[in-house]
N, C-alpha and C positions, 0 to 999 in steps of 0.2 A: 653743294654746300661748302666743300673745301675751297673751291674757286672763289666763292663769295667771301670766305674768311680771309683768303689771301689778299683780295682787293681791299677789304676793310683794314687789314693790318698795314697795307702799303700806303694808306692815306690817313693814318692816325696822326695825332699830334707828335708822336714819337718818331714818325717817319720823315716827314717835316721839312727836309731841306728842298724837296722837289714837289711842285704842283703837277701831278701826273696828268690832270685833265687838260693842261695847257700844252703838253708836248705834241699831241696829234689832234688838234681841234677838228680837222675835217676828215679824219680817217676812222675806220672802225675801232671798236674797243680793243685795247691791247690784250695780247694773250697773257695767261697767268705767268708764263716763264719770262716774258718781257718785263712784266711788273717786278718779278723776282730779281731779275738782273739789275734793273734800275735801283731797286732798294738796296741790294747787297753791295753794289759797287759805286754808289754815290757816297763816297767816303766823307766823313765828317769828324768833328772833334768828339772823342769818346772819353768818358770818365774812366779813371783807372778801375780795374777789376780787382776784387778781393781774391785771395787764394782759393777760397771755397767756390767762388763763381767760376774761376778758371778751371777747377777740377770738374765741376758740374757740366760746363760747356764742353770740355774735352771728352768727357764720358758720353754725352749725348751725340756729339759729332762722330765718335767712334762707332756708336750703335747704328746711327743713320747710315754711315758709310758702309758698314758690313751688310745691312739690310738691302741697301741699294745695289751693292755689288752682286749679292745673291739673286735679286730680281733681274738684274741685267743679264746674268748668265742664262736664266730661265727664258727671258724674252728673246734673246738671240737664238736659242735652241728652237723655240716655238716658231720664230720667224722662218728659219730654214726648213723646219718640219712642214709648215704650211706651204712654202714655196715648192719644195721638192716633192712632197707628198701629193699635192694637187697635180703637178706635172706628170708624175708617174701614173697616177690614176687616169688622167686624160689620155695618155699614150696607150695604156692597157685597153681602155674602152674603145679607142679608135682601131687598134689592131684587131681586137675581137670582133668588132662590127664588120671590118673588111673580110676577116676570115669566115664569118657567118655567111656573108654574101657569096663568097666563092663556093662554100660547101653547098649552099642551097641551089647554086647554079650548075652543079655538076650533073652532067648527063650520063647516066649509067647505061652504056651500050657495049656491045661486043663482049670482050673478056671481062670487063668491069661489071657486067650484069650477071656473071656466073656466081652461084652461091659460094659462100666462104664457110667451111665447116658445116655445111647444110643450112646456113642462115642467109636469108636474102640480104645482099649488100645495102639495099635501101634502108634496112634497119640500122646499120652502122652509121649511115649518113644522117638519118633522123635523130639517132641517139646523140651523135656528136653535136648536131645543131642545138639540141635541147640543153646539153651541158654548157655549151658556149652561151646560150641565152641566159642560163642560170647564173653563170659567172658575171655576165653583163649586168644583171639585176643587182648582184652583190656589190659590184663596183659602183653602180649608180647610187646605192644606199651609202656606201663609204664616202662618196664625194659630197654628200650632204654635210659631213663633218670635217672634211679636209679641204675641199675645193671652195675656199672662201677668200676672195680678194680683200674683203673687209677686215678679216682677221690678220691677213698678211700685212696690210697697211698699218693696222693698229699695233701689232707687235713691233714693226719697224719704227713707228713713231714713239712707242714706249721706250724702246732701247735707246733711241737718240736723246730723249728727254732725260732718261736716267744717267746717260753719259754726261749730259750738261750738269746735272746735280752733283755728280762726282767731281767734275771740274770746279764747280763753285766751292765745294767743301775743301778741296785741296788748295785752291787759291786762297781762301780765307785763312787756312792754316799757316800760310806764309806770313800772315800778320796777326799772330795770336793775341796780341795786346789790344787789338781793336774789335775783336769779335764780341757781339752782344747776344744775350739770350733771345732777343727779338729776331735776330738773323737766323739763329738756330731754329726757332719756331717757324719762320717763313719757309725754310728748307723742308721742315717736317710736313707742313701743310701742303706744299707743292708735291711732295712725295706721295702723300695720301691721296691727293687729287689724281695723280697719274694712275695709281693702283685702282682707284674707284672707276675712272673712265675705262680702263682696260677691262675690268671685271664686267662692266655694263655692256661693252662691245662683245665680249665672249658670250654672255647670256643671250644677247640679241642675235648673234650669228648662229648659235646653236638652235635657238627657237625658230629662226627662219629656215634652217636646214631641215628641221623636223616637219615643217609645214610645206615643204616643197612637194609639188605633185610628182608622182612616180611616172 
């Protein structure tokens, strides 16, 4: 829905200096951020803004910039969490699987076959193998939530797009007399689109993880 609104705003009579459909006639539809760039930076004659409009635009840009910066911090943390968490769990699973193979292959002969505190050493081997198997099951379940390339890519993409929005806002601030409410709305719509797509990807990845066979 947000993407559709962005495309509609970019082609309204107010947007107007560019016919977007003519720019790439033989190429796939432009991405929302490409449309946003074309709209924001196709500078044109702007009518003077009233003092009230300047204050309103400034307040909204401040709010958007703060929200985007907060989300950027979260996205970058989640990107690293998915990357390093998945790697750590994979390594732990591999090490435990190798250790289990070694333990199950131990041949208890000679002195190794002697009871330990009156307990058959085979019991220790079997118990250790069972514990390792249990840890491997736990790690397998954790990987359903952390080992997701889709989430890693999504958070990386989200972070990059949010950085672009911050750049657009800061660039527009260098020309405060030419910023319009339409441009602020375009940035807001694209920000909402990014959040919506990220949320959908998270839900999809979590649902896929829960449905993975053990």
